[in-house]
N, CA, C and O of each residue as an XYZ file, in Angstrom:
692
protein
N     -61.883     14.451      8.151
C     -61.628     14.020      7.317
C     -62.859     13.430      6.433
O     -63.573     12.574      6.956
N     -63.141     13.889      5.032
C     -64.191     13.163      4.752
C     -63.317     11.918      3.988
O     -62.126     11.631      4.114
N     -64.451     11.244      3.082
C     -64.404      9.866      2.357
C     -64.635     10.268      1.199
O     -65.638     10.969      1.071
N     -63.802      9.971     -0.033
C     -64.097     10.237     -1.531
C     -64.286      9.116     -2.086
O     -63.425      8.241     -2.176
N     -65.563      9.033     -2.555
C     -66.090      7.769     -3.454
C     -66.042      8.004     -4.835
O     -66.376      9.099     -5.286
N     -65.641      7.041     -5.586
C     -65.262      7.139     -6.967
C     -66.648      6.524     -7.981
O     -67.367      5.619     -7.558
N     -66.840      7.099     -9.188
C     -67.803      6.254     -9.872
C     -66.798      4.854    -10.690
O     -65.610      4.866    -11.012
N     -67.598      3.997    -10.803
C     -66.776      2.620    -11.513
C     -66.644      2.882    -12.901
O     -67.496      2.585    -13.738
N     -65.345      3.557    -13.176
C     -65.180      4.011    -14.645
C     -64.277      2.790    -14.863
O     -64.010      2.686    -16.061
N     -63.702      1.807    -14.093
C     -63.003      0.804    -14.458
C     -62.883     -0.295    -13.380
O     -63.380      0.100    -12.326
N     -62.387     -1.538    -13.303
C     -62.871     -2.382    -12.185
C     -61.805     -1.706    -11.252
O     -62.400     -1.421    -10.213
N     -60.912     -1.448    -11.195
C     -60.086     -0.954    -10.183
C     -60.675      0.184     -9.061
O     -60.428      0.265     -7.857
N     -61.455      0.942     -9.823
C     -62.024      2.104     -9.457
C     -63.665      1.829     -8.638
O     -64.267      2.713     -8.029
N     -63.994      0.864     -8.759
C     -65.521      0.080     -8.760
C     -65.845      0.490     -7.149
O     -66.769      1.169     -6.700
N     -64.660     -0.225     -6.413
C     -65.014      0.248     -4.723
C     -64.049      0.623     -3.973
O     -63.586      0.131     -2.943
N     -63.665      1.924     -4.820
C     -62.268      2.625     -4.143
C     -62.578      3.773     -3.379
O     -62.908      4.829     -3.918
N     -62.502      3.648     -2.309
C     -62.663      4.860     -1.314
C     -61.494      5.365     -0.638
O     -60.799      4.721      0.148
N     -61.315      6.637     -1.019
C     -59.765      7.206     -0.121
C     -60.451      8.370      0.751
O     -61.588      8.836      0.671
N     -59.250      8.723      1.720
C     -59.628      9.761      2.452
C     -59.265     11.104      1.704
O     -58.470     11.118      0.764
N     -59.784     12.023      2.097
C     -60.118     13.546      1.396
C     -59.158     14.110      2.185
O     -59.471     14.471      3.319
N     -57.549     14.310      1.604
C     -56.678     15.245      2.333
C     -56.605     16.537      1.890
O     -55.471     17.005      1.985
N     -57.552     17.374      1.373
C     -57.437     18.763      1.111
C     -57.363     19.371      2.440
O     -56.566     20.309      2.467
N     -57.739     19.214      3.154
C     -57.608     19.938      4.374
C     -56.337     19.828      5.227
O     -56.124     20.573      6.184
N     -55.511     18.862      4.827
C     -53.966     18.772      5.165
C     -53.174     19.915      4.899
O     -53.587     20.663      4.013
N     -52.191     20.185      5.442
C     -51.186     21.159      5.456
C     -50.625     20.814      4.409
O     -50.547     19.591      4.294
N     -49.975     21.701      3.165
C     -49.413     21.367      1.748
C     -47.873     21.453      2.273
O     -47.144     20.533      1.902
N     -47.304     22.463      3.096
C     -46.042     22.931      3.233
C     -45.133     21.707      4.022
O     -45.579     20.589      4.281
N     -43.868     22.151      4.313
C     -43.375     21.374      4.920
C     -43.191     21.492      6.470
O     -43.083     22.600      6.994
N     -43.157     20.362      7.175
C     -42.957     20.260      8.893
C     -42.137     21.084      9.352
O     -41.377     21.671      8.581
N     -42.112     21.290     10.589
C     -41.721     22.409     11.235
C     -40.181     21.538     11.753
O     -40.124     20.507     12.424
N     -39.215     22.215     11.281
C     -37.895     21.665     11.259
C     -37.478     21.273     12.910
O     -37.107     20.143     13.228
N     -37.563     22.002     13.530
C     -37.443     21.356     15.130
C     -37.907     20.329     15.498
O     -37.285     19.732     16.377
N     -39.018     19.805     15.034
C     -39.526     18.643     15.277
C     -39.535     17.464     14.441
O     -40.277     16.488     14.551
N     -38.467     17.704     13.447
C     -38.280     16.383     12.436
C     -36.785     16.041     12.722
O     -35.967     16.881     13.096
N     -36.508     14.715     12.506
C     -35.412     14.234     12.562
C     -34.856     13.173     11.434
O     -35.664     12.381     10.949
N     -33.590     13.151     11.046
C     -33.632     12.010      9.860
C     -33.706     10.801     10.303
O     -33.513     10.433     11.462
N     -34.111      9.882      8.987
C     -34.646      8.611      9.289
C     -33.692      7.797      8.536
O     -33.663      7.913      7.311
N     -32.859      6.932      9.176
C     -31.981      6.018      8.116
C     -32.973      4.757      7.735
O     -33.983      4.462      8.374
N     -32.529      4.138      6.679
C     -33.187      3.141      6.028
C     -32.249      1.911      6.148
O     -31.023      2.015      6.110
N     -32.854      0.843      6.282
C     -31.882     -0.343      6.151
C     -31.977     -1.188      5.204
O     -31.208     -2.148      5.240
N     -32.647     -1.109      4.434
C     -33.020     -1.874      2.921
C     -33.331     -3.167      3.405
O     -33.041     -3.871      2.438
N     -33.853     -4.124      4.542
C     -33.875     -5.121      5.118
C     -32.960     -6.062      5.497
O     -33.057     -7.287      5.565
N     -32.004     -5.273      5.749
C     -30.636     -5.820      6.122
C     -30.521     -5.793      7.684
O     -30.958     -4.870      8.371
N     -29.889     -6.898      8.167
C     -30.175     -6.885      9.628
C     -28.526     -6.332     10.165
O     -27.867     -5.666      9.368
N     -27.989     -6.639     11.446
C     -26.731     -5.892     11.918
C     -25.517     -6.630     11.047
O     -24.455     -6.036     10.862
N     -25.685     -7.572     10.680
C     -24.609     -8.114     10.032
C     -24.304     -7.550      8.622
O     -23.168     -7.551      8.150
N     -25.512     -7.016      7.915
C     -25.275     -6.321      6.626
C     -25.814     -7.312      5.268
O     -25.611     -7.066      4.079
N     -26.639     -8.624      5.914
C     -26.904     -9.298      5.163
C     -28.557     -9.033      4.929
O     -29.034     -8.343      5.831
N     -29.443     -9.415      3.975
C     -30.707     -9.253      3.885
C     -31.409    -10.312      4.685
O     -31.362    -11.534      4.536
N     -31.975     -9.699      5.436
C     -32.928    -10.571      6.645
C     -34.598    -10.487      6.021
O     -35.395    -11.401      6.236
N     -34.894     -9.471      5.373
C     -36.211     -9.403      5.048
C     -36.224     -9.070      3.631
O     -35.846     -7.959      3.261
N     -36.712    -10.129      2.650
C     -36.758     -9.660      1.111
C     -37.612     -8.808      0.753
O     -38.410     -8.354      1.573
N     -37.612     -8.483     -0.352
C     -38.493     -7.361     -0.934
C     -38.449     -5.748     -0.177
O     -39.363     -4.954     -0.396
N     -37.651     -5.506      0.437
C     -37.541     -4.220      1.172
C     -36.602     -3.212      0.335
O     -36.044     -3.861     -0.551
N     -36.333     -2.224      0.313
C     -35.899     -1.498      0.276
C     -36.186     -0.378     -1.117
O     -37.099     -0.577     -1.919
N     -35.285      0.729     -1.204
C     -36.023      1.820     -2.119
C     -36.939      2.950     -1.413
O     -36.712      3.357     -0.274
N     -37.778      3.312     -2.055
C     -38.740      4.117     -1.562
C     -38.296      5.291     -1.521
O     -37.115      5.617     -1.641
N     -39.452      6.171     -1.306
C     -38.994      7.938     -1.200
C     -38.215      8.380      0.143
O     -38.615      7.774      1.136
N     -37.568      8.966      0.288
C     -36.681      9.543      1.668
C     -37.616     10.111      2.494
O     -38.416     10.943      2.065
N     -37.600      9.777      3.541
C     -38.989     10.107      4.735
C     -37.923     10.756      6.106
O     -36.923     10.266      6.632
N     -38.539     11.831      6.319
C     -38.263     12.656      7.582
C     -38.669     12.132      8.648
O     -39.819     11.919      8.265
N     -38.651     11.733      9.733
C     -39.338     11.185     11.102
C     -39.523     12.584     11.780
O     -38.625     13.383     12.046
N     -40.918     12.728     12.015
C     -41.839     13.590     13.235
C     -41.918     13.073     14.367
O     -42.414     12.000     14.711
N     -41.214     14.179     15.177
C     -41.166     13.908     16.735
C     -42.545     14.041     17.246
O     -42.955     15.189     17.410
N     -43.311     13.070     17.519
C     -44.592     13.073     18.337
C     -44.673     12.678     19.731
O     -44.291     11.633     20.259
N     -45.210     13.648     20.209
C     -45.595     13.661     21.611
C     -46.535     12.768     22.114
O     -47.677     13.163     22.351
N     -46.166     11.491     22.327
C     -47.356     10.642     22.937
C     -47.330     10.593     24.400
O     -48.283     10.000     24.907
N     -46.391     11.118     25.247
C     -46.636     11.010     26.607
C     -47.531     12.202     26.931
O     -48.315     11.975     27.853
N     -47.608     13.581     26.319
C     -48.319     14.623     26.734
C     -48.017     15.048     28.133
O     -48.942     15.123     28.942
N     -46.916     15.304     28.443
C     -46.622     15.512     30.146
C     -46.914     16.935     30.394
O     -46.655     17.252     31.555
N     -47.302     17.745     29.775
C     -47.840     19.132     30.023
C     -49.040     19.304     30.414
O     -49.802     19.791     29.578
N     -49.611     18.959     31.821
C     -50.786     18.652     32.269
C     -51.424     19.977     32.330
O     -50.735     20.985     32.488
N     -52.883     20.036     32.197
C     -53.718     21.311     32.594
C     -53.009     22.540     31.811
O     -53.171     23.689     32.220
N     -52.346     22.304     30.853
C     -52.056     23.580     29.922
C     -52.546     23.310     28.637
O     -52.345     22.327     27.925
N     -53.592     24.879     28.326
C     -54.364     24.450     27.082
C     -53.275     24.671     25.912
O     -52.188     25.226     26.069
N     -53.815     24.086     24.611
C     -53.001     24.204     23.345
C     -53.758     24.250     22.334
O     -54.798     23.594     22.401
N     -53.522     24.901     21.303
C     -54.377     25.146     20.278
C     -54.059     24.438     18.967
O     -52.850     24.220     18.881
N     -54.733     24.024     17.958
C     -54.587     23.031     17.302
C     -53.969     24.258     15.911
O     -54.640     25.209     15.510
N     -52.786     23.945     15.479
C     -52.331     25.084     14.451
C     -52.664     24.779     13.133
O     -53.235     25.616     12.434
N     -52.255     23.244     12.555
C     -52.678     22.643     11.500
C     -52.370     21.290     11.438
O     -51.346     20.898     11.997
N     -53.340     20.248     10.643
C     -53.324     18.798     10.441
C     -52.340     18.663      9.328
O     -52.260     19.417      8.358
N     -51.511     17.490      9.607
C     -50.317     17.085      8.303
C     -50.421     15.756      8.206
O     -50.873     15.054      9.110
N     -49.995     15.315      7.065
C     -49.938     14.081      6.528
C     -48.119     13.610      7.449
O     -47.108     14.284      7.648
N     -48.462     12.269      7.754
C     -47.029     11.658      8.388
C     -47.024     10.518      7.762
O     -47.904      9.676      7.939
N     -45.731     10.319      6.718
C     -45.245      9.076      5.970
C     -44.902      8.087      6.779
O     -44.680      7.034      6.182
N     -44.788      8.057      7.873
C     -44.318      6.715      8.633
C     -45.410      6.116      9.565
O     -45.173      5.234     10.390
N     -46.574      6.654      9.365
C     -47.687      6.226     10.137
C     -48.824      6.526      9.479
O     -48.914      7.612      8.907
N     -50.153      5.352      9.456
C     -51.644      5.775      8.837
C     -52.021      6.800      9.392
O     -52.753      7.405      8.609
N     -51.879      7.500     10.646
C     -52.684      8.358     11.260
C     -52.100      9.821     10.833
O     -50.944      9.934     10.427
N     -52.704     10.581     10.916
C     -52.656     12.140     10.622
C     -51.789     12.786     11.748
O     -51.764     12.023     12.714
N     -51.172     13.762     11.929
C     -50.451     14.294     12.859
C     -51.252     15.624     13.282
O     -52.169     15.982     12.543
N     -50.947     16.386     14.450
C     -51.458     17.679     14.541
C     -50.564     18.637     15.234
O     -50.262     18.479     16.417
N     -50.097     19.713     14.456
C     -49.157     20.586     15.103
C     -50.026     21.429     16.014
O     -50.912     22.191     15.626
N     -49.644     21.187     17.373
C     -50.280     22.091     18.483
C     -49.315     23.283     18.913
O     -48.093     23.214     18.786
N     -49.974     24.362     19.426
C     -49.080     25.085     20.184
C     -49.860     25.666     21.660
O     -50.769     26.448     21.941
N     -49.008     24.866     22.307
C     -49.009     25.452     23.894
C     -49.463     27.138     24.340
O     -49.345     28.025     23.495
N     -49.874     27.381     25.449
C     -50.277     28.665     25.678
C     -48.805     29.327     26.018
O     -48.709     30.554     26.053
N     -47.668     28.493     26.266
C     -46.507     29.141     26.687
C     -45.725     29.244     25.298
O     -44.568     29.659     25.369
N     -46.111     28.991     24.345
C     -45.587     29.071     22.904
C     -44.953     27.986     22.133
O     -44.850     28.009     20.907
N     -44.541     27.055     22.876
C     -43.859     25.415     22.592
C     -45.088     24.957     21.533
O     -46.315     25.050     21.571
N     -44.024     24.362     20.475
C     -45.132     23.651     19.621
C     -44.476     22.002     19.653
O     -43.359     21.605     19.986
N     -45.642     21.292     19.176
C     -45.208     19.784     19.638
C     -46.668     19.140     18.518
O     -47.772     19.603     18.231
N     -46.004     18.019     18.193
C     -46.719     17.336     16.964
C     -47.653     16.238     18.315
O     -47.222     16.076     19.456
N     -48.958     15.626     17.766
C     -50.034     14.717     18.521
C     -50.516     13.922     17.470
O     -50.630     14.432     16.355
N     -50.820     12.727     17.663
C     -51.875     11.949     16.765
C     -52.926     12.603     16.945
O     -53.365     13.020     18.016
N     -53.501     12.750     15.580
C     -54.842     13.917     15.593
C     -56.012     12.582     15.529
O     -55.976     11.632     14.747
N     -56.908     12.819     16.476
C     -58.281     11.683     16.642
C     -58.967     12.390     15.598
O     -58.618     13.510     15.225
N     -59.923     11.764     15.129
C     -61.052     11.760     14.044
C     -62.102     13.169     14.874
O     -62.538     13.396     16.003
N     -62.130     13.764     13.672
C     -63.286     15.440     14.094
C     -62.193     16.217     14.841
O     -62.720     17.018     15.613
N     -61.184     16.248     14.869
C     -60.262     17.259     15.211
C     -59.646     18.255     14.016
O     -58.901     18.024     13.063
N     -60.318     19.508     14.520
C     -60.084     20.353     12.961
C     -58.830     21.609     13.739
O     -58.337     21.614     14.867
N     -58.669     22.430     12.730
C     -57.846     23.713     12.947
C     -58.557     24.472     13.675
O     -59.720     24.750     13.382
N     -57.880     24.963     14.853
C     -58.637     26.310     15.932
C     -59.092     25.563     17.231
O     -59.292     26.190     18.271
N     -59.254     24.162     17.141
C     -59.536     23.254     18.378
C     -58.506     23.697     19.331
O     -57.372     24.072     19.033
N     -59.181     23.587     20.890
C     -58.573     23.453     21.840
C     -58.183     22.465     22.251
O     -59.027     21.569     22.251
N     -56.866     22.115     22.761
C     -56.757     20.501     23.244
C     -56.028     20.720     24.594
O     -55.216     21.635     24.735
N     -56.380     19.751     25.691
C     -55.657     19.810     26.884
C     -55.767     18.654     27.283
O     -56.635     17.844     26.957
N     -54.674     18.475     28.196
C     -54.189     17.042     28.778
C     -54.270     17.238     30.231
O     -53.543     18.132     30.664
N     -54.948     16.639     31.030
C     -54.952     16.860     32.552
C     -56.172     15.557     33.276
O     -56.857     14.733     32.669
N     -56.082     15.762     34.418
C     -57.007     15.189     35.300
C     -58.587     15.426     35.217
O     -59.409     14.517     35.104
N     -58.800     16.416     35.270
C     -60.127     16.789     35.113
C     -60.677     17.383     33.959
O     -61.465     18.327     34.021
N     -60.288     16.863     32.899
C     -60.557     17.393     31.692
C     -61.770     16.465     31.046
O     -61.647     15.244     31.148
N     -62.893     16.991     30.410
C     -63.752     16.383     30.005
C     -63.607     15.704     28.701
O     -63.083     16.280     27.748
N     -64.121     14.322     28.621
C     -63.594     13.611     27.264
C     -64.856     13.766     26.220
O     -66.034     13.437     26.359
N     -64.305     14.269     25.337
C     -65.286     15.118     24.310
C     -64.701     14.149     22.803
O     -63.594     13.628     22.937
N     -65.267     13.980     21.745
C     -65.260     13.384     20.759
C     -63.578     14.260     20.102
O     -62.560     13.626     19.827
N     -63.682     15.352     20.021
C     -62.584     16.317     19.574
C     -61.319     16.090     20.460
O     -60.168     16.376     20.129
N     -61.722     15.519     21.663
C     -60.449     15.755     22.819
C     -60.190     14.410     23.288
O     -59.782     14.267     24.441
N     -60.384     13.355     22.503
C     -60.009     11.984     22.846
C     -58.537     12.128     22.957
O     -57.982     11.177     23.508
N     -57.744     13.149     22.540
C     -56.156     12.959     22.640
C     -55.835     13.453     23.812
O     -54.868     14.179     24.037
N     -56.672     13.056     24.621
C     -56.396     14.195     26.222
C     -54.819     13.303     26.692
O     -53.931     13.870     27.328
N     -54.734     11.920     26.252
C     -53.264     11.314     26.573
C     -52.976     11.128     28.059
O     -51.877     11.477     28.491
N     -53.965     10.560     28.932
C     -53.683     10.641     30.306
C     -53.840      9.091     30.585
O     -54.322      8.201     29.885
N     -53.244      9.069     31.901
C     -52.997      7.702     32.526
C     -54.336      6.981     32.703
O     -55.281      7.669     33.089
N     -54.541      5.618     32.457
C     -55.632      4.916     32.580
C     -56.555      5.297     34.002
O     -57.777      5.354     34.134
N     -55.568      5.505     34.897
C     -56.232      5.575     36.286
C     -57.091      7.120     36.343
O     -57.978      7.314     37.174
N     -56.781      7.891     35.589
C     -57.616      9.115     35.346
C     -58.475      9.170     34.453
O     -58.853     10.245     33.989
N     -58.937      7.988     34.053
C     -60.197      7.834     32.995
C     -61.523      8.019     34.247
O     -61.469      7.693     35.433
N     -62.586      8.607     33.545
C     -63.667      8.611     34.454
C     -64.258      7.064     34.339
O     -63.885      6.230     33.514
N     -65.219      6.892     35.310
C     -65.373      5.487     35.856
C     -66.511      5.160     34.339
O     -66.663      4.024     33.888
N     -67.075      6.181     33.857
C     -68.051      5.916     32.645
C     -67.183      5.575     31.519
O     -67.896      5.327     30.546
N     -65.783      5.444     31.211
C     -65.394      5.188     30.437
C     -64.674      3.864     30.369
O     -63.711      3.609     29.645
N     -65.237      3.104     31.173
C     -64.356      1.963     31.630
C     -64.821      1.065     30.566
O     -65.852      1.274     29.926
N     -63.806     -0.240     30.335
C     -63.768     -1.164     29.084
C     -64.541     -2.278     29.460
O     -64.915     -3.139     28.664
N     -64.890     -2.264     31.196
C     -65.483     -3.506     31.238
C     -67.309     -3.612     31.178
O     -67.945     -2.559     31.225
N     -67.924     -4.734     31.089
C     -69.028     -4.938     30.673
C     -70.075     -4.298     31.798
O     -70.062     -4.892     32.876
N     -70.812     -3.374     31.709
C     -72.189     -2.666     32.563
C     -72.798     -3.862     33.276
O     -72.999     -4.911     32.665
N     -73.083     -3.722     34.514
C     -73.849     -4.510     35.524
C     -75.026     -4.843     34.619
O     -75.423     -6.004     34.712
N     -75.626     -4.092     33.809
C     -76.586     -4.652     33.244
C     -76.702     -5.781     32.278
O     -77.382     -6.785     32.067
N     -75.958     -5.284     31.924
C     -75.092     -6.443     30.493
C     -74.936     -8.017     31.207
O     -75.367     -9.095     30.799
N     -74.188     -7.706     32.364
C     -73.836     -8.993     32.930
C     -74.940     -9.724     33.550
O     -74.768    -10.928     33.735
N     -76.215     -9.107     33.953
C     -77.127     -9.762     34.587
C     -78.103    -10.430     32.883
O     -78.768    -11.466     32.857
N     -77.952     -9.753     32.027
C     -78.631    -10.445     30.615
C     -77.888    -11.881     30.099
O     -78.435    -12.834     29.543
N     -76.436    -11.718     30.474
C     -75.718    -13.001     29.758
C     -74.800    -13.592     30.998
O     -73.607    -13.311     31.120
N     -75.655    -14.600     32.059
C     -74.699    -14.799     33.046
C     -73.519    -16.039     32.585
O     -73.650    -16.901     31.716
N     -72.557    -15.828     33.333
C     -71.698    -16.796     32.981
C     -72.087    -18.496     33.025
O     -72.515    -19.080     34.021
N     -71.920    -18.884     32.183
C     -72.195    -20.414     32.202
C     -71.126    -21.302     32.302
O     -70.163    -21.248     31.538
N     -71.276    -22.366     33.474
C     -70.219    -23.366     33.370
C     -69.728    -24.038     32.256
O     -70.687    -24.496     31.634
N     -68.773    -24.279     31.773
C     -68.205    -25.059     30.372
C     -68.869    -26.422     30.568
O     -68.722    -27.024     31.632
N     -69.649    -26.956     29.492
C     -69.923    -28.299     29.409
C     -68.998    -29.376     29.688
O     -67.881    -29.334     29.173
N     -69.300    -30.244     30.370
C     -68.383    -31.678     30.742
C     -68.629    -32.282     29.411
O     -69.582    -32.271     28.632
N     -67.124    -32.960     29.414
C     -66.958    -33.866     28.593
C     -67.591    -35.370     29.221
O     -67.774    -35.576     30.420
N     -67.865    -36.327     28.146
C     -68.616    -37.469     28.387
C     -67.564    -38.159     29.641
O     -68.059    -38.502     30.715
N     -66.285    -38.292     29.405
C     -65.813    -39.012     30.203
C     -65.653    -38.138     31.717
O     -65.175    -38.836     32.612
N     -65.965    -36.819     32.077
C     -65.846    -36.379     33.004
C     -67.416    -36.916     33.898
O     -67.547    -37.258     35.074
N     -68.555    -36.801     32.671
C     -69.866    -37.174     33.442
C     -70.111    -38.515     33.822
O     -70.920    -38.922     34.657
N     -69.228    -39.232     33.032
C     -69.258    -41.197     33.586
C     -68.404    -40.943     34.845
O     -68.868    -41.571     35.796
N     -67.369    -40.267     35.143
C     -66.608    -40.453     36.470
C     -67.351    -40.008     37.479
O     -67.125    -40.231     38.668
N     -68.440    -39.234     36.937
C     -68.867    -38.553     38.307
C     -70.173    -39.034     38.617
O     -70.715    -38.850     39.708
N     -70.749    -39.735     37.528
C     -71.937    -40.534     37.672
C     -71.393    -42.161     38.733
O     -72.048    -42.633     39.662
N     -70.303    -42.598     38.296
C     -69.653    -43.711     38.985
C     -69.320    -43.181     40.547
O     -69.496    -43.928     41.509
N     -68.932    -42.122     40.656
C     -68.533    -41.906     41.895
C     -69.515    -41.443     42.904
O     -69.244    -41.474     44.105
N     -70.811    -40.952     42.382
C     -71.651    -40.890     43.329
C     -72.635    -41.479     43.460
O     -73.339    -41.293     44.452
């Protein structure tokens, strides 16, 4: 998705940047992957307002997103990208090879027609970042620990001693 910038025709438009949503699906979501979403209007279990300023708003339907992606090594094709009113991320409708439909969170640069697969021996590509595999399956090159070369450049230094620690050490030795 591209970003739209606007000319500064007013103070509110001067630094306005929006996500271009022209590529998103304009129809309704798949009915089998949608549930009703009840509102609480800021009220707790006793019916009293616990959070002020909440309530109203447009009626929403909850999209059932498959976060676990338990179909391993089964290829799926992205059917369409959709807007989800319940989260800031867009969602993608995928169709598995066996015909099952599912929603997943759409990573950046995922386009309609891309193939998505979740599994142990799957390449980590920019469009395939939605592989949704356990951390133990991640390749060793994608670890979040600092590299050995970086560790050599910035060695761990001991914490500086306070004056009282230095004084007691000088008196004892």
